[in-house]
N, C-alpha and C positions, 0 to 999 in steps of 0.2 A: 441548545448549545452544550457541547461537552468540553468541560475545561479540567485540565491536568495541572496541578500545583506541585512544583518541584522544591525540595528542600536544598540546602547547601551541599549535601551529599549526592546531589542528583546524578552524577556520573557512576555512582556506586548502586544506584536504584533503578538502573535500566539493563536490558539484555537485548542481544539480537538473536535471530534464528531464521532458519529456512524449514520448509516442509514440504516433502514430496506429495503427501496426500493432499494437502491444502492447495497446492499448486495444480495438481490434477483437477481438483474441483473448480478452481478458478478458470482453468482452460476449458472445461466443460460449459461453464457459465458464458464464455465468450462464444461457444457454438449456439447458444439459445437465441442470441440476437447479434449476428456478426456486424450489422450495419452500425452498431455503437462502439465497435472494437477495430477501427481501421488499421490500427498498428499491427494487428494480429491476423490480418487477412492471409499471409502465408500459411499459418497454421490451420485456418479454416479450409483453404484449399486442399492442403494435405489430407485433412480429415475427410475428404470425399472419397478417399480410397479405403476407408474403413468398411468392414462387411456391412452390407445392406441391413442385415438382421440386427447387427449391434447398433447401427444408427437409428433404427426404428425403436428399439427398446431404449436408447437415450433420450429420444423424443418423448417416449411415454413417461419418463421419470424426470424430465427436466424441470418440472415444478420445484424440486429440491434445490435447484441452484440458479433459477431463473432470476430471483430478486434477492431475497434474504438468504445468505450462506449460513446454514446452522453451525453453531459454535461447536457442535460435537465433532466436526471435521478438523478441529484444531487440537484433538487429543495427541498428546505427546509432541506437540510442535516445538517445545523448548528443549527436547531431548536430541542432541546432534548425533547420537548413536541409533536413533530409531529410524528404520527404513519404512517403505510404503506398507509392507506386511505387518510390521510392528504396530504402526499407527492404526490400520484397519482392525487388528486384534483389539487394540484399546478402545475404539469405538464400540466394537461389539460387547465389550465387558461393562459399558456404562448402564446404570440403573434404568429400568424401563420407563419410570415416571420422568426422568431427565430427557430420555429420548423422545418421549411423546410430547413434552412441552417444546423442545427444539424443532421437531418435525412439523408440529402444529403452526409454528410461526411462519412457515413457508407458504401457508394457505389462508392466513388471516391478515387483516389490516392491523399492523403492529402499532399503528398510532392510537388504535381504539382498544385492542386487547394484547395480551401476551399469552405465550404458550402455557405459562404457569396459571393464569387465570382459568383457562379451559380445563386443565388437569385437576386443579383444587377446588373450583367453584362450579357445582353442578348446574346451578341456575344460569350462569353465564355461558356454560357449554351448551345447554339447551336453547338458549336464546340465539346464540351464533348459528347452530346447526339449523334451526327453524328459518332464520334469515336466508341462510345459503340454500336450503331445500327449495325455497320459492324462487330465488334468482339464479342458482348455479347448482343444480342437482348433483351433478358429477363431482363438484368440489366438496359438497356436503358429505357424499358417500365416502370420499377419500379421507376427509377429516375425521368422520365418525370411526373409520377403520383404524387410524392412527391413535385416536384417543382410547379406543377399546383394546388394542394390541399393537403397539408399534413395532414388534420384532419382525413380523412378516414384511412390512413395508421397508424397514431398514435393511433387511437381509437381501431383498430384491435390489435395492439401490446400490448396496456395497458390491453385489455381484455384478451389476452392470459396470460399476466403477473399476472392479478388478479387470474385467474383459477389456474395458477402454485402456487401461493401462498396459495390459499385455499386447493389445493390438497396435499401440502406437505411442502412448505417452511415456513409457518407461525409457525409450530411445531419446524422446524430446527432453526428458528430465536429465539424461547424461549431458546433453548439449548445454542446457542453461544453468545447471547447478554451479558450475565453477564461476560463472559471471556473477550469480547471486552472492556467493562467498567473497568475491572481489569487491563487490559493492559494500558488503558488511566491513571488509578491511579498510576501505576508504573512509567510511564513516567513523571507524575507530581512530584512524590517523587524524581526522579533522578534529575530533573530540580531544586527542591528545595535544594538539598544537593550538586549537582555538577555543576549546570548551564545548559544552553540550549545545548551547543555544544556536551558535553559528551553524553546527551540524544539522540541528532540526530543521533550519530554514531550507536546506537543500534536499529534503525528502520529497516534498510534494507542494505545489502552490496551495492546495487546500488547507495545509497546516499553517495556523497563524501562531506566531511566536511573539511573546512580549518578555525579553530578558529582564527589564526592570522589575516586573512583577513576578518573574520565574514561572510563567504560565504557557501552556500550549492549548490552543482552542481549535475546535472543528465544528462547523455548522452542521447540526443535526436536529431532527424534529423533536427529540426529547432532551431534557436537562439533566446533566450529571456534573457535579463538582467534586472532584476526586484529588485527594493528596497522595502523591506518590512517595512511598517510603521503603525502606529495606524489606518490611514485613508485607508490603503491598506494592510491589515493583510493576513496571510496565515493560513488555516485551515488544520490540520492533521487529516485525517478520518481514524480510525482503521478498518480494515477489516479482516475476516477470508478468504473469497473465492477469494480475488484479487491475492493471491499468485499463481505463483512466479512473478507477475508483481508489478510494482509501477507506479501508474497511476497519471498523472499531468493535472491539469486544469489551464491555465494561460492567456487565450484568453478573451478578453472583449465579452460580458458584464457579464461574469460568474465571481463569486468570485474566488479567487486563493485558489487551494486545491491540496494537496498530499494525495493520498489514498494509505496506505501502509500496509503490511501483519503484523497483530498483532501476537505477540508471547506470550506465547506458542500457537501453532496452534492446539494443541490436547488438550482436556479437561483435568484438572488435575486428575480426577478420572481414566482416562486410561493411564496417563503417566507412564513409566516404573520406578519403585521405584530405588532409588540409592542404590547400594550395599555397604556393608562395605568396600570392596576392592576399590571401587571407591572413597568413601569418604577419605579413607587412602591415595590414590594417590594425591588428592587435598591438603589434610593437610600437607603431606610430602613437596609438592612444595611450600607451604606457609611457612613452618618451617625453614626459613633461613632469616636473616635480609636483605640481598640485594634483595631477591625476593619479600619480603614483601614490601620494599621501592618501587620496580618497580610497584607492584600493586597500591600503593598510588599514585605514579606519573600518571599512566595511568588513574586512576579514574578522574583526572582532564582533561586530554586530551590525544590524541593518539600521540605517539612520535617514532622516529627512534632509532635504536641501538646506534647510535652516540650520540644523545641527552641524552639517558638514561645513557650512559657511563660517560658523563660529569657530570651529576647530582649526579651520585654515586661515582665518583672518581675511577672508575675501568677502565680496558682496554676494548676496544670494544670486543675482543675475549671472555673475561671472561663474560661479560654482555650478549653476544650472548648465551653462554651456560646456564645462569640462564633464558633467555627468552625461550630457547627450552624446558626447563623443565616445565615452565609455560604453554607453547603451548600444549605440550604433555598432561598436565592435563586438558586441555580445558578452561584454565583461560584466555587466550589472543587469539586474532585473528590477522591475517595480511591482509593488504591491500596495493597494489602497487600504488604509485603516482609518475608517471615519473620515475626517477632513484632511488627513495627512497621506501623502505618498512616501512609502518607504523605499529606499534603495538597498539592494542586497547584491552581494558578489555572487557571481556565477562560477563555482569551483570547477565544474565540468568543462567550461570553456577554457580556464586556465590549464587544466589537465590536458586538454586537446592541444593547446599550443606548446606546452611543455614537451608533449610527446613529439610533435613536429621538429622541435629544436634538437631534441635528443638524437632524432634520426639523422641529423646532418653531421653529427660527430662520427669521425671514422672509428671502425671497430678494430680493436687490436687483433693482430694476426695470431692464429693458434700456434 
């Protein structure tokens, strides 16, 4: 379990970013196993038009992005002035030992070994290589090459990545970059109006937030308990192609980062318009004082049925019926934490209905 603990200055101890390099890498990851990335089928189909030689080279190097995404691809991710070429240059300038450790992690079971183990401990390296020579000679040869000299492997991979960028992803980045920045702006607005923890609940279902304890948790096979401070901040990187994953970087010497799926994942121009019936369903759900009070309370933080019943002065059964209607309208979501079911507001649904209502207003003539 990874646990992040926030201080009272939490809003000042976080940052947001986007990254053309990291986004290209995540889109390459999608191509390694399209069946697990149904949302990105349109991109998978478009990539069939890539040159056959490039697709073959990408398959030869897809071990670098098929599972573990090396943190080296996060170089200069927090620099909003850095473009794809700048980030590639930063990767090429990393120390060889650091490159070897990160590249090695793409080939070993990270629940048993880390890349640092293999670089620093000769006995561990020899044991792992011996194990792979017996079970997977090709993997053993590739791993030994990385540990001996990671630069040729890195250079080959970055050359493939550059060609992939030039052949198609540069244009795709131009399409999705504005929506990623819009997602960050929405998160900033929610922090300004509601505080950090209500915003954190909107990022991804995998992120579990406890406002009372001021913690954020993610289920992972390794344990980290980290205090987020001004000196040790966390950056949330908005991504289109990371879905359905949430990726976390929290090992030294890399800056702490959570890369999350930015919503909406489809561009606004292709989103399905809200029908009048859909809008009426939401307005009917809101057109009762108890349900409007529930929405107000959930805007501050997620709550259980029992908590809401106490706040409203109603019985749990009556409160449950109100929550059911809000959930049916898509205005609330649920998440189980232990014995309790927490209800949370669905801000994207409210945004959708607000947009539908705005379109009803006549536009002033020029």
